[in-house]
C-alpha positions in Angstrom: -37.2 -14.4 33.1 -37.0 -13.6 29.4 -35.0 -10.8 27.9 -36.9 -8.7 25.4 -35.3 -8.5 21.9 -34.0 -5.1 20.9 -36.6 -2.9 19.3 -35.8 -1.8 15.6 -35.5 1.7 16.8 -32.8 0.7 19.4 -30.9 -1.2 16.7 -31.1 1.9 14.4 -29.9 4.1 17.2 -27.0 1.8 17.9 -26.0 1.8 14.2 -26.2 5.6 14.0 -24.0 5.9 17.2 -21.4 3.5 15.6 -21.4 5.5 12.4 -21.0 8.8 14.3 -18.1 7.4 16.3 -16.4 6.0 13.2 -16.8 9.3 11.3 -15.4 11.2 14.3 -12.4 8.9 14.6 -11.6 9.1 10.9 -12.1 12.8 10.7 -9.7 13.3 13.6 -7.0 11.4 11.6 -7.7 13.6 8.5 -7.5 16.8 10.6 -4.2 15.6 12.3 -2.5 13.2 9.9 0.4 12.7 12.3 -2.0 10.3 14.1 -1.9 8.1 10.9 1.7 7.1 11.4 3.0 6.3 9.0 5.1 3.2 9.5 8.1 2.8 7.2 9.4 -0.6 6.2 12.8 -0.9 4.5 13.0 -2.6 1.1 16.5 -4.0 0.3 18.3 -5.9 -2.4 18.2 -9.5 -1.5 21.5 -11.2 -0.7 22.1 -14.6 0.7 24.1 -13.3 3.6 23.5 -10.4 5.9 20.1 -9.5 4.4 19.6 -6.7 6.9 22.7 -5.0 5.7 22.1 -5.3 2.0 21.8 -2.1 -0.2 18.6 -0.2 0.5 16.2 0.3 -2.3 13.7 2.4 -0.4 10.8 2.3 2.1 7.2 1.2 2.1 4.9 3.6 3.9 1.8 2.3 5.6 -0.9 4.2 7.5 -2.7 3.1 10.6 -5.2 4.5 13.1 -4.4 5.7 16.6 -3.3 2.8 18.9 -6.2 1.4 20.9 -8.8 3.2 18.8 -10.3 0.1 17.2 -9.1 1.3 13.8 -5.3 0.9 14.4 -5.1 -1.9 11.8 -4.6 -0.5 8.3 -7.3 -2.7 6.6 -9.8 -2.0 9.4 -9.1 1.7 9.1 -9.7 1.7 5.3 -12.9 -0.4 5.8 -14.2 2.0 8.4 -13.3 5.1 6.3 -15.1 3.5 3.3 -18.2 3.0 5.4 -18.5 6.7 6.0 -17.2 7.8 2.6 -13.9 9.3 3.7 -11.3 7.1 2.0 -10.4 9.8 -0.5 -9.8 12.5 2.1 -8.0 10.1 4.3 -5.7 9.0 1.5 -4.8 12.5 0.6 -4.0 13.4 4.2 -1.8 10.3 4.6 0.0 11.0 1.3 0.7 14.6 2.3 2.0 13.8 5.7 4.1 10.9 4.4 5.7 13.2 1.9 6.5 15.8 4.6 8.1 13.1 6.8 10.1 11.7 3.9 11.4 15.0 2.7 12.3 16.3 6.2 14.1 13.0 6.9 16.1 13.2 3.7 14.7 9.8 2.6 17.2 7.8 0.8 15.9 5.7 -2.2 12.4 5.2 -3.2 9.1 5.8 -1.4 6.5 3.1 -2.0 2.9 3.7 -1.1 -0.6 2.5 -2.0 -2.9 5.1 -3.5 -6.5 4.1 -2.9 -8.6 3.8 -6.1 -11.0 6.4 -4.7 -8.2 8.9 -5.1 -7.5 8.1 -8.7 -8.1 11.3 -10.6 -9.4 13.1 -7.6 -8.0 16.7 -7.1 -5.6 17.3 -4.2 -7.3 19.3 -1.4 -5.9 22.9 -1.4 -4.7 22.7 2.2 -2.4 19.8 1.3 -1.2 21.1 -2.1 2.2 22.5 -0.8 3.1 19.2 0.9 2.0 17.1 -2.1 3.8 19.2 -4.7 7.0 19.3 -2.6 6.9 15.5 -2.3 6.4 15.0 -6.0 9.4 17.2 -6.8 11.7 15.8 -4.1 10.9 12.0 -3.9 11.0 9.0 -6.2 7.6 7.6 -5.6 6.4 4.1 -6.5 2.6 3.4 -6.4 1.4 -0.1 -5.5 -1.6 -1.3 -7.5 -3.7 -3.8 -5.5 -6.6 -5.9 -6.8 -9.3 -3.2 -6.2 -7.3 -0.8 -8.4 -8.2 -3.0 -11.4 -12.0 -2.8 -10.9 -12.4 0.2 -13.2 -10.0 -0.2 -16.1 -10.6 3.3 -17.6 -10.1 5.0 -14.3 -6.9 3.0 -13.7 -5.4 3.9 -17.0 -6.2 7.6 -16.6 -4.6 7.4 -13.1 -1.6 5.6 -14.4 -1.1 8.3 -17.1 -1.4 11.0 -14.4 1.1 9.3 -12.1 3.5 8.8 -15.0 3.4 12.6 -15.6 4.5 13.0 -12.0 7.4 10.7 -12.6 6.0 7.9 -10.4 6.7 4.2 -11.0 4.1 1.5 -10.7 4.2 -1.7 -8.6 2.0 -4.7 -9.2 1.1 -5.9 -5.7 0.8 -9.7 -5.2 -2.0 -10.4 -7.6 -1.5 -14.1 -8.5 -4.8 -15.6 -9.6 -8.2 -14.0 -9.9 -9.8 -11.4 -12.2 -7.5 -8.6 -11.1 -4.5 -10.8 -12.0 -5.9 -11.4 -15.5 -6.4 -7.7 -16.1 -3.0 -6.8 -14.7 -1.3 -9.3 -17.0 -3.3 -8.1 -20.0 -2.3 -4.4 -19.2 1.3 -5.1 -18.3 2.7 -3.9 -21.5 0.6 -0.7 -21.3 1.3 0.0 -17.6 4.9 -1.2 -17.6 5.2 -1.8 -13.8 8.7 -1.3 -12.4 8.2 -4.1 -9.8 6.0 -7.2 -9.5 5.5 -8.5 -6.0 5.2 -12.0 -4.6 3.9 -12.4 -1.1 5.7 -15.4 0.4 3.6 -15.2 3.5 0.6 -16.5 1.5 0.5 -20.3 1.9 1.5 -22.1 -1.3 2.5 -19.0 -3.1 5.9 -20.2 -4.0 4.6 -23.5 -5.5 1.4 -22.1 -7.1 1.7 -22.8 -10.9 0.3 -19.4 -11.6 3.3 -17.8 -10.0 5.4 -18.7 -13.0 3.0 -16.8 -15.3 3.4 -13.9 -12.9 7.2 -14.1 -13.1 7.2 -14.5 -16.8 5.1 -11.3 -17.2 7.5 -9.4 -15.0 10.4 -10.5 -17.2 8.6 -9.5 -20.4 8.1 -5.9 -19.3 11.5 -5.6 -17.5 10.0 -5.5 -14.1 12.1 -6.5 -11.0 10.6 -9.1 -8.8 10.0 -8.1 -5.2 9.4 -10.7 -2.4 7.2 -9.8 0.6 7.3 -11.8 3.8 11.0 -12.4 3.8 10.9 -13.2 7.5 13.1 -16.2 7.7 16.3 -17.6 6.1 14.1 -20.2 4.4 11.9 -17.5 2.9 14.9 -15.6 1.7 16.2 -18.7 0.0 12.8 -19.3 -1.7 12.7 -15.7 -2.8 16.2 -15.9 -4.4 15.3 -19.2 -6.1 12.2 -17.5 -7.6 14.4 -14.7 -9.0 13.4 -12.0 -6.6 15.8 -9.1 -6.6 14.3 -7.0 -3.8 12.3 -7.8 -0.7 10.9 -6.7 2.6 10.2 -8.6 5.8 11.6 -8.8 9.3 14.8 -10.5 8.1 15.4 -7.6 5.7 14.6 -4.9 8.2 11.9 -4.0 10.8 9.3 -1.3 10.5 10.0 2.1 12.1 8.2 5.4 12.5 10.9 7.2 10.4 12.8 6.3 7.2 16.4 6.3 8.5 
């Protein structure tokens, strides 16, 4: 017995159903940002002994979807939000909620987050304005710039100027190699990042010859090196050998729902 292939109309109907479900899930997060998390991961000064007790620099806030929803993973959530054109609204909702949690918890140190490029230069929704303004006034915010942030240079520079007017600091995410890295290195003197990240969980990152160029660029603009993936004593030793001053990873401190 043969099974008939799906008709084009059936495939279109299935695609529409998936899109409606995705939009509904993302809009639920926007309506109730508490469902986004966030998760807070401690960032500490790196020390050879007792890394989990080293001085705290601050916290990295990361959003996620509701557990078991299919969009719980951060990258999956962003991909799905982009597929229905909701990244900007989602990012503002996450930012406002994160600011509320950080202010109410009396967050100590810096708050690191990743503004999505779709939000660069976009106005804050009026319903979130109080939370966002309060956060800007009360918190020391550091904005991570990832590869996609360098796709539109003019938009990035305008956004960087705006964030500087808020008193925010910039963080170059792990950008070793590629077009974004070349742009980031060229703009380093203009953007003056406060931190440059190295992700030691990326295979070969520590021995990649381009890593030295990255570290030299950090030194030239006075940026501190921050190591990611400090999950083992070996990774900690590698980070220190590369000149990393700060880091995050399970050896440094585990993620929690509140910045303690």
